[in-house]
PyMOL CGO cylinders between C-alpha atoms (Angstrom):
from pymol import cmd
from pymol.cgo import CYLINDER

trace = [
    CYLINDER, 88.12, 318.80, 118.21, 89.44, 317.72, 114.83, 0.3, 1, 1, 1, 1, 1, 1,
    CYLINDER, 89.44, 317.72, 114.83, 92.14, 315.02, 114.51, 0.3, 1, 1, 1, 1, 1, 1,
    CYLINDER, 92.14, 315.02, 114.51, 95.35, 316.05, 112.84, 0.3, 1, 1, 1, 1, 1, 1,
    CYLINDER, 95.35, 316.05, 112.84, 96.16, 312.41, 112.09, 0.3, 1, 1, 1, 1, 1, 1,
    CYLINDER, 96.16, 312.41, 112.09, 93.56, 309.94, 110.88, 0.3, 1, 1, 1, 1, 1, 1,
    CYLINDER, 93.56, 309.94, 110.88, 92.92, 306.99, 113.15, 0.3, 1, 1, 1, 1, 1, 1,
    CYLINDER, 92.92, 306.99, 113.15, 92.71, 303.51, 111.98, 0.3, 1, 1, 1, 1, 1, 1,
    CYLINDER, 92.71, 303.51, 111.98, 89.36, 301.68, 112.60, 0.3, 1, 1, 1, 1, 1, 1,
    CYLINDER, 89.36, 301.68, 112.60, 90.40, 299.97, 115.80, 0.3, 1, 1, 1, 1, 1, 1,
    CYLINDER, 90.40, 299.97, 115.80, 91.75, 303.21, 117.20, 0.3, 1, 1, 1, 1, 1, 1,
    CYLINDER, 91.75, 303.21, 117.20, 88.34, 304.85, 116.33, 0.3, 1, 1, 1, 1, 1, 1,
    CYLINDER, 88.34, 304.85, 116.33, 86.61, 302.12, 118.23, 0.3, 1, 1, 1, 1, 1, 1,
    CYLINDER, 86.61, 302.12, 118.23, 88.75, 302.61, 121.22, 0.3, 1, 1, 1, 1, 1, 1,
    CYLINDER, 88.75, 302.61, 121.22, 88.34, 306.37, 121.53, 0.3, 1, 1, 1, 1, 1, 1,
    CYLINDER, 88.34, 306.37, 121.53, 84.58, 306.04, 120.85, 0.3, 1, 1, 1, 1, 1, 1,
    CYLINDER, 84.58, 306.04, 120.85, 84.19, 303.59, 123.75, 0.3, 1, 1, 1, 1, 1, 1,
    CYLINDER, 84.19, 303.59, 123.75, 86.59, 305.50, 126.01, 0.3, 1, 1, 1, 1, 1, 1,
    CYLINDER, 86.59, 305.50, 126.01, 84.79, 308.77, 125.57, 0.3, 1, 1, 1, 1, 1, 1,
    CYLINDER, 84.79, 308.77, 125.57, 81.15, 307.80, 125.00, 0.3, 1, 1, 1, 1, 1, 1,
    CYLINDER, 81.15, 307.80, 125.00, 80.44, 304.36, 126.17, 0.3, 1, 1, 1, 1, 1, 1,
    CYLINDER, 80.44, 304.36, 126.17, 83.00, 303.65, 129.01, 0.3, 1, 1, 1, 1, 1, 1,
    CYLINDER, 83.00, 303.65, 129.01, 82.53, 300.32, 130.81, 0.3, 1, 1, 1, 1, 1, 1,
    CYLINDER, 82.53, 300.32, 130.81, 83.48, 302.12, 133.98, 0.3, 1, 1, 1, 1, 1, 1,
    CYLINDER, 83.48, 302.12, 133.98, 80.24, 304.05, 133.74, 0.3, 1, 1, 1, 1, 1, 1,
    CYLINDER, 80.24, 304.05, 133.74, 78.21, 300.83, 133.40, 0.3, 1, 1, 1, 1, 1, 1,
    CYLINDER, 78.21, 300.83, 133.40, 78.26, 300.27, 129.68, 0.3, 1, 1, 1, 1, 1, 1,
    CYLINDER, 78.26, 300.27, 129.68, 78.46, 296.67, 128.49, 0.3, 1, 1, 1, 1, 1, 1,
    CYLINDER, 78.46, 296.67, 128.49, 80.47, 296.65, 125.33, 0.3, 1, 1, 1, 1, 1, 1,
    CYLINDER, 80.47, 296.65, 125.33, 81.06, 294.06, 122.58, 0.3, 1, 1, 1, 1, 1, 1,
    CYLINDER, 81.06, 294.06, 122.58, 83.59, 294.89, 119.85, 0.3, 1, 1, 1, 1, 1, 1,
    CYLINDER, 83.59, 294.89, 119.85, 83.94, 292.88, 116.67, 0.3, 1, 1, 1, 1, 1, 1,
    CYLINDER, 83.94, 292.88, 116.67, 87.47, 293.02, 115.20, 0.3, 1, 1, 1, 1, 1, 1,
    CYLINDER, 87.47, 293.02, 115.20, 88.57, 291.39, 111.90, 0.3, 1, 1, 1, 1, 1, 1,
    CYLINDER, 88.57, 291.39, 111.90, 92.01, 290.42, 110.77, 0.3, 1, 1, 1, 1, 1, 1,
    CYLINDER, 92.01, 290.42, 110.77, 92.34, 293.55, 108.53, 0.3, 1, 1, 1, 1, 1, 1,
    CYLINDER, 92.34, 293.55, 108.53, 91.85, 295.76, 111.57, 0.3, 1, 1, 1, 1, 1, 1,
    CYLINDER, 91.85, 295.76, 111.57, 94.64, 294.04, 113.39, 0.3, 1, 1, 1, 1, 1, 1,
    CYLINDER, 94.64, 294.04, 113.39, 97.05, 294.49, 110.40, 0.3, 1, 1, 1, 1, 1, 1,
    CYLINDER, 97.05, 294.49, 110.40, 97.46, 290.78, 109.66, 0.3, 1, 1, 1, 1, 1, 1,
    CYLINDER, 97.46, 290.78, 109.66, 99.39, 290.37, 106.45, 0.3, 1, 1, 1, 1, 1, 1,
    CYLINDER, 99.39, 290.37, 106.45, 102.11, 292.34, 104.63, 0.3, 1, 1, 1, 1, 1, 1,
    CYLINDER, 102.11, 292.34, 104.63, 99.72, 294.78, 102.75, 0.3, 1, 1, 1, 1, 1, 1,
    CYLINDER, 99.72, 294.78, 102.75, 99.41, 297.24, 105.60, 0.3, 1, 1, 1, 1, 1, 1,
    CYLINDER, 99.41, 297.24, 105.60, 101.23, 300.50, 106.08, 0.3, 1, 1, 1, 1, 1, 1,
    CYLINDER, 101.23, 300.50, 106.08, 104.19, 300.08, 108.62, 0.3, 1, 1, 1, 1, 1, 1,
    CYLINDER, 104.19, 300.08, 108.62, 102.63, 302.43, 111.17, 0.3, 1, 1, 1, 1, 1, 1,
    CYLINDER, 102.63, 302.43, 111.17, 99.37, 300.47, 111.45, 0.3, 1, 1, 1, 1, 1, 1,
    CYLINDER, 99.37, 300.47, 111.45, 100.48, 297.40, 113.38, 0.3, 1, 1, 1, 1, 1, 1,
    CYLINDER, 100.48, 297.40, 113.38, 101.98, 299.22, 116.39, 0.3, 1, 1, 1, 1, 1, 1,
    CYLINDER, 101.98, 299.22, 116.39, 99.02, 301.64, 116.59, 0.3, 1, 1, 1, 1, 1, 1,
    CYLINDER, 99.02, 301.64, 116.59, 96.31, 298.85, 116.44, 0.3, 1, 1, 1, 1, 1, 1,
    CYLINDER, 96.31, 298.85, 116.44, 98.24, 296.73, 118.92, 0.3, 1, 1, 1, 1, 1, 1,
    CYLINDER, 98.24, 296.73, 118.92, 98.00, 299.69, 121.44, 0.3, 1, 1, 1, 1, 1, 1,
    CYLINDER, 98.00, 299.69, 121.44, 94.33, 300.16, 120.59, 0.3, 1, 1, 1, 1, 1, 1,
    CYLINDER, 94.33, 300.16, 120.59, 93.57, 296.43, 121.19, 0.3, 1, 1, 1, 1, 1, 1,
    CYLINDER, 93.57, 296.43, 121.19, 95.50, 296.49, 124.51, 0.3, 1, 1, 1, 1, 1, 1,
    CYLINDER, 95.50, 296.49, 124.51, 93.66, 299.65, 125.55, 0.3, 1, 1, 1, 1, 1, 1,
    CYLINDER, 93.66, 299.65, 125.55, 90.25, 298.16, 124.77, 0.3, 1, 1, 1, 1, 1, 1,
    CYLINDER, 90.25, 298.16, 124.77, 91.17, 295.05, 126.80, 0.3, 1, 1, 1, 1, 1, 1,
    CYLINDER, 91.17, 295.05, 126.80, 92.06, 297.38, 129.63, 0.3, 1, 1, 1, 1, 1, 1,
    CYLINDER, 92.06, 297.38, 129.63, 88.76, 299.13, 129.37, 0.3, 1, 1, 1, 1, 1, 1,
    CYLINDER, 88.76, 299.13, 129.37, 86.97, 295.70, 129.83, 0.3, 1, 1, 1, 1, 1, 1,
    CYLINDER, 86.97, 295.70, 129.83, 85.22, 295.18, 126.54, 0.3, 1, 1, 1, 1, 1, 1,
    CYLINDER, 85.22, 295.18, 126.54, 84.19, 291.79, 125.17, 0.3, 1, 1, 1, 1, 1, 1,
    CYLINDER, 84.19, 291.79, 125.17, 85.62, 290.85, 121.74, 0.3, 1, 1, 1, 1, 1, 1,
    CYLINDER, 85.62, 290.85, 121.74, 83.80, 288.93, 119.07, 0.3, 1, 1, 1, 1, 1, 1,
    CYLINDER, 83.80, 288.93, 119.07, 80.44, 288.80, 117.36, 0.3, 1, 1, 1, 1, 1, 1,
    CYLINDER, 80.44, 288.80, 117.36, 77.59, 289.87, 119.74, 0.3, 1, 1, 1, 1, 1, 1,
    CYLINDER, 77.59, 289.87, 119.74, 75.55, 286.86, 120.81, 0.3, 1, 1, 1, 1, 1, 1,
    CYLINDER, 75.55, 286.86, 120.81, 72.30, 288.54, 119.84, 0.3, 1, 1, 1, 1, 1, 1,
    CYLINDER, 72.30, 288.54, 119.84, 73.20, 291.11, 117.23, 0.3, 1, 1, 1, 1, 1, 1,
    CYLINDER, 73.20, 291.11, 117.23, 76.03, 289.41, 115.38, 0.3, 1, 1, 1, 1, 1, 1,
    CYLINDER, 76.03, 289.41, 115.38, 79.05, 291.02, 113.74, 0.3, 1, 1, 1, 1, 1, 1,
    CYLINDER, 79.05, 291.02, 113.74, 78.36, 294.65, 114.64, 0.3, 1, 1, 1, 1, 1, 1,
    CYLINDER, 78.36, 294.65, 114.64, 81.51, 296.80, 115.12, 0.3, 1, 1, 1, 1, 1, 1,
    CYLINDER, 81.51, 296.80, 115.12, 80.44, 298.07, 118.51, 0.3, 1, 1, 1, 1, 1, 1,
    CYLINDER, 80.44, 298.07, 118.51, 77.37, 296.95, 120.52, 0.3, 1, 1, 1, 1, 1, 1,
    CYLINDER, 77.37, 296.95, 120.52, 76.93, 299.24, 123.67, 0.3, 1, 1, 1, 1, 1, 1,
    CYLINDER, 76.93, 299.24, 123.67, 74.26, 298.62, 126.24, 0.3, 1, 1, 1, 1, 1, 1,
    CYLINDER, 74.26, 298.62, 126.24, 73.48, 300.40, 129.53, 0.3, 1, 1, 1, 1, 1, 1,
    CYLINDER, 73.48, 300.40, 129.53, 70.50, 299.54, 131.70, 0.3, 1, 1, 1, 1, 1, 1,
    CYLINDER, 70.50, 299.54, 131.70, 69.56, 303.21, 132.07, 0.3, 1, 1, 1, 1, 1, 1,
    CYLINDER, 69.56, 303.21, 132.07, 70.17, 304.14, 128.49, 0.3, 1, 1, 1, 1, 1, 1,
    CYLINDER, 70.17, 304.14, 128.49, 69.48, 302.64, 125.10, 0.3, 1, 1, 1, 1, 1, 1,
    CYLINDER, 69.48, 302.64, 125.10, 71.20, 300.02, 123.11, 0.3, 1, 1, 1, 1, 1, 1,
    CYLINDER, 71.20, 300.02, 123.11, 73.59, 301.39, 120.49, 0.3, 1, 1, 1, 1, 1, 1,
    CYLINDER, 73.59, 301.39, 120.49, 74.66, 299.25, 117.42, 0.3, 1, 1, 1, 1, 1, 1,
    CYLINDER, 74.66, 299.25, 117.42, 77.46, 301.12, 115.70, 0.3, 1, 1, 1, 1, 1, 1,
    CYLINDER, 77.46, 301.12, 115.70, 79.39, 300.75, 112.54, 0.3, 1, 1, 1, 1, 1, 1,
    CYLINDER, 79.39, 300.75, 112.54, 82.85, 302.20, 112.67, 0.3, 1, 1, 1, 1, 1, 1,
    CYLINDER, 82.85, 302.20, 112.67, 85.22, 303.43, 109.99, 0.3, 1, 1, 1, 1, 1, 1,
    CYLINDER, 85.22, 303.43, 109.99, 88.81, 304.69, 110.07, 0.3, 1, 1, 1, 1, 1, 1,
    CYLINDER, 88.81, 304.69, 110.07, 91.88, 305.14, 107.97, 0.3, 1, 1, 1, 1, 1, 1,
    CYLINDER, 91.88, 305.14, 107.97, 91.87, 302.66, 105.11, 0.3, 1, 1, 1, 1, 1, 1,
    CYLINDER, 91.87, 302.66, 105.11, 92.59, 302.32, 101.44, 0.3, 1, 1, 1, 1, 1, 1,
    CYLINDER, 92.59, 302.32, 101.44, 88.84, 303.02, 100.65, 0.3, 1, 1, 1, 1, 1, 1,
    CYLINDER, 88.84, 303.02, 100.65, 87.84, 306.53, 99.62, 0.3, 1, 1, 1, 1, 1, 1,
    CYLINDER, 87.84, 306.53, 99.62, 86.01, 308.21, 102.53, 0.3, 1, 1, 1, 1, 1, 1,
    CYLINDER, 86.01, 308.21, 102.53, 82.85, 308.49, 100.49, 0.3, 1, 1, 1, 1, 1, 1,
    CYLINDER, 82.85, 308.49, 100.49, 82.83, 304.73, 99.74, 0.3, 1, 1, 1, 1, 1, 1,
    CYLINDER, 82.83, 304.73, 99.74, 83.68, 303.86, 103.36, 0.3, 1, 1, 1, 1, 1, 1,
    CYLINDER, 83.68, 303.86, 103.36, 80.80, 306.08, 104.56, 0.3, 1, 1, 1, 1, 1, 1,
    CYLINDER, 80.80, 306.08, 104.56, 78.33, 304.43, 102.11, 0.3, 1, 1, 1, 1, 1, 1,
    CYLINDER, 78.33, 304.43, 102.11, 79.54, 301.01, 103.34, 0.3, 1, 1, 1, 1, 1, 1,
    CYLINDER, 79.54, 301.01, 103.34, 79.00, 302.02, 106.92, 0.3, 1, 1, 1, 1, 1, 1,
    CYLINDER, 79.00, 302.02, 106.92, 75.51, 303.38, 106.13, 0.3, 1, 1, 1, 1, 1, 1,
    CYLINDER, 75.51, 303.38, 106.13, 74.70, 300.10, 104.34, 0.3, 1, 1, 1, 1, 1, 1,
    CYLINDER, 74.70, 300.10, 104.34, 75.86, 298.01, 107.18, 0.3, 1, 1, 1, 1, 1, 1,
    CYLINDER, 75.86, 298.01, 107.18, 73.75, 300.13, 109.67, 0.3, 1, 1, 1, 1, 1, 1,
    CYLINDER, 73.75, 300.13, 109.67, 70.72, 299.80, 107.45, 0.3, 1, 1, 1, 1, 1, 1,
    CYLINDER, 70.72, 299.80, 107.45, 71.05, 296.04, 107.29, 0.3, 1, 1, 1, 1, 1, 1,
    CYLINDER, 71.05, 296.04, 107.29, 71.07, 295.94, 111.08, 0.3, 1, 1, 1, 1, 1, 1,
    CYLINDER, 71.07, 295.94, 111.08, 67.68, 297.56, 111.08, 0.3, 1, 1, 1, 1, 1, 1,
    CYLINDER, 67.68, 297.56, 111.08, 65.92, 294.47, 109.54, 0.3, 1, 1, 1, 1, 1, 1,
    CYLINDER, 65.92, 294.47, 109.54, 63.92, 293.95, 112.86, 0.3, 1, 1, 1, 1, 1, 1,
    CYLINDER, 63.92, 293.95, 112.86, 63.08, 297.23, 114.57, 0.3, 1, 1, 1, 1, 1, 1,
    CYLINDER, 63.08, 297.23, 114.57, 64.31, 297.20, 118.11, 0.3, 1, 1, 1, 1, 1, 1,
    CYLINDER, 64.31, 297.20, 118.11, 62.68, 299.38, 120.72, 0.3, 1, 1, 1, 1, 1, 1,
    CYLINDER, 62.68, 299.38, 120.72, 64.96, 301.68, 122.59, 0.3, 1, 1, 1, 1, 1, 1,
    CYLINDER, 64.96, 301.68, 122.59, 67.76, 301.21, 120.16, 0.3, 1, 1, 1, 1, 1, 1,
    CYLINDER, 67.76, 301.21, 120.16, 70.00, 303.70, 118.41, 0.3, 1, 1, 1, 1, 1, 1,
    CYLINDER, 70.00, 303.70, 118.41, 72.05, 302.70, 115.27, 0.3, 1, 1, 1, 1, 1, 1,
    CYLINDER, 72.05, 302.70, 115.27, 75.16, 304.61, 114.62, 0.3, 1, 1, 1, 1, 1, 1,
    CYLINDER, 75.16, 304.61, 114.62, 78.18, 305.47, 112.41, 0.3, 1, 1, 1, 1, 1, 1,
    CYLINDER, 78.18, 305.47, 112.41, 81.43, 306.51, 113.95, 0.3, 1, 1, 1, 1, 1, 1,
    CYLINDER, 81.43, 306.51, 113.95, 84.31, 308.04, 112.00, 0.3, 1, 1, 1, 1, 1, 1,
    CYLINDER, 84.31, 308.04, 112.00, 87.46, 310.02, 112.89, 0.3, 1, 1, 1, 1, 1, 1,
    CYLINDER, 87.46, 310.02, 112.89, 86.81, 313.60, 113.66, 0.3, 1, 1, 1, 1, 1, 1,
    CYLINDER, 86.81, 313.60, 113.66, 88.38, 315.35, 110.71, 0.3, 1, 1, 1, 1, 1, 1,
    CYLINDER, 88.38, 315.35, 110.71, 87.07, 317.67, 108.04, 0.3, 1, 1, 1, 1, 1, 1,
    CYLINDER, 87.07, 317.67, 108.04, 86.90, 315.12, 105.22, 0.3, 1, 1, 1, 1, 1, 1,
    CYLINDER, 86.90, 315.12, 105.22, 84.88, 312.59, 107.26, 0.3, 1, 1, 1, 1, 1, 1,
    CYLINDER, 84.88, 312.59, 107.26, 82.66, 315.43, 108.68, 0.3, 1, 1, 1, 1, 1, 1,
    CYLINDER, 82.66, 315.43, 108.68, 81.71, 316.39, 105.13, 0.3, 1, 1, 1, 1, 1, 1,
    CYLINDER, 81.71, 316.39, 105.13, 80.63, 312.73, 104.38, 0.3, 1, 1, 1, 1, 1, 1,
    CYLINDER, 80.63, 312.73, 104.38, 78.64, 312.45, 107.61, 0.3, 1, 1, 1, 1, 1, 1,
    CYLINDER, 78.64, 312.45, 107.61, 76.84, 315.76, 107.03, 0.3, 1, 1, 1, 1, 1, 1,
    CYLINDER, 76.84, 315.76, 107.03, 75.44, 314.29, 103.83, 0.3, 1, 1, 1, 1, 1, 1,
    CYLINDER, 75.44, 314.29, 103.83, 73.00, 312.25, 105.91, 0.3, 1, 1, 1, 1, 1, 1,
    CYLINDER, 73.00, 312.25, 105.91, 69.88, 314.40, 106.36, 0.3, 1, 1, 1, 1, 1, 1,
    CYLINDER, 69.88, 314.40, 106.36, 68.73, 315.12, 109.89, 0.3, 1, 1, 1, 1, 1, 1,
    CYLINDER, 68.73, 315.12, 109.89, 65.21, 313.89, 109.03, 0.3, 1, 1, 1, 1, 1, 1,
    CYLINDER, 65.21, 313.89, 109.03, 66.67, 310.52, 107.96, 0.3, 1, 1, 1, 1, 1, 1,
    CYLINDER, 66.67, 310.52, 107.96, 68.74, 310.27, 111.15, 0.3, 1, 1, 1, 1, 1, 1,
    CYLINDER, 68.74, 310.27, 111.15, 65.52, 310.95, 113.19, 0.3, 1, 1, 1, 1, 1, 1,
    CYLINDER, 65.52, 310.95, 113.19, 63.39, 308.44, 111.34, 0.3, 1, 1, 1, 1, 1, 1,
    CYLINDER, 63.39, 308.44, 111.34, 66.09, 305.71, 111.61, 0.3, 1, 1, 1, 1, 1, 1,
    CYLINDER, 66.09, 305.71, 111.61, 67.30, 306.52, 115.11, 0.3, 1, 1, 1, 1, 1, 1,
    CYLINDER, 67.30, 306.52, 115.11, 70.73, 306.99, 113.55, 0.3, 1, 1, 1, 1, 1, 1,
    CYLINDER, 70.73, 306.99, 113.55, 73.56, 308.73, 115.43, 0.3, 1, 1, 1, 1, 1, 1,
    CYLINDER, 73.56, 308.73, 115.43, 76.59, 309.99, 113.69, 0.3, 1, 1, 1, 1, 1, 1,
    CYLINDER, 76.59, 309.99, 113.69, 79.69, 310.23, 115.82, 0.3, 1, 1, 1, 1, 1, 1,
    CYLINDER, 79.69, 310.23, 115.82, 82.90, 312.07, 115.02, 0.3, 1, 1, 1, 1, 1, 1,
    CYLINDER, 82.90, 312.07, 115.02, 85.56, 310.52, 117.19, 0.3, 1, 1, 1, 1, 1, 1,
    CYLINDER, 85.56, 310.52, 117.19, 88.79, 312.12, 118.34, 0.3, 1, 1, 1, 1, 1, 1,
    CYLINDER, 88.79, 312.12, 118.34, 91.45, 311.37, 120.87, 0.3, 1, 1, 1, 1, 1, 1,
    CYLINDER, 91.45, 311.37, 120.87, 90.01, 313.89, 123.27, 0.3, 1, 1, 1, 1, 1, 1,
    CYLINDER, 90.01, 313.89, 123.27, 86.27, 313.31, 122.83, 0.3, 1, 1, 1, 1, 1, 1,
    CYLINDER, 86.27, 313.31, 122.83, 83.33, 312.48, 120.68, 0.3, 1, 1, 1, 1, 1, 1,
    CYLINDER, 83.33, 312.48, 120.68, 80.90, 314.75, 118.79, 0.3, 1, 1, 1, 1, 1, 1,
    CYLINDER, 80.90, 314.75, 118.79, 77.37, 313.60, 117.96, 0.3, 1, 1, 1, 1, 1, 1,
    CYLINDER, 77.37, 313.60, 117.96, 76.37, 315.49, 114.85, 0.3, 1, 1, 1, 1, 1, 1,
]
cmd.load_cgo(trace, "trace")
């Protein structure tokens, strides 16, 4: 289910929530969005603003809450369902950073969320479902993912893979 076109971070958040944590299925979602994700300022590629505007509108239509989570702070996506676990997820997408650096940044942010172990909580990293991102995610050893309750999601327009 590989993407042919890399998604920006806000688009990745939208498709992750749509396919994996849909509010229509009982998930309570908080999404933190910063100005860079919304293409504020002149430094962004011309295609970014219209794409992220659609993603933001689509997230609104799904019924997510925007802003820092009241308990967990500035996590990209906090997803909670009463029958399942809590997921605290760092999300990456198309940016000027090299994929390897973006991956290390997301891993670092996920690790910092783990300062107080939370029962029934998964931590996660979500990136676009394309070969270059998949290579980066596969560097995280399965044993480490198991110890840290870390999920790695590859996100595409048609679905999400947990690898």
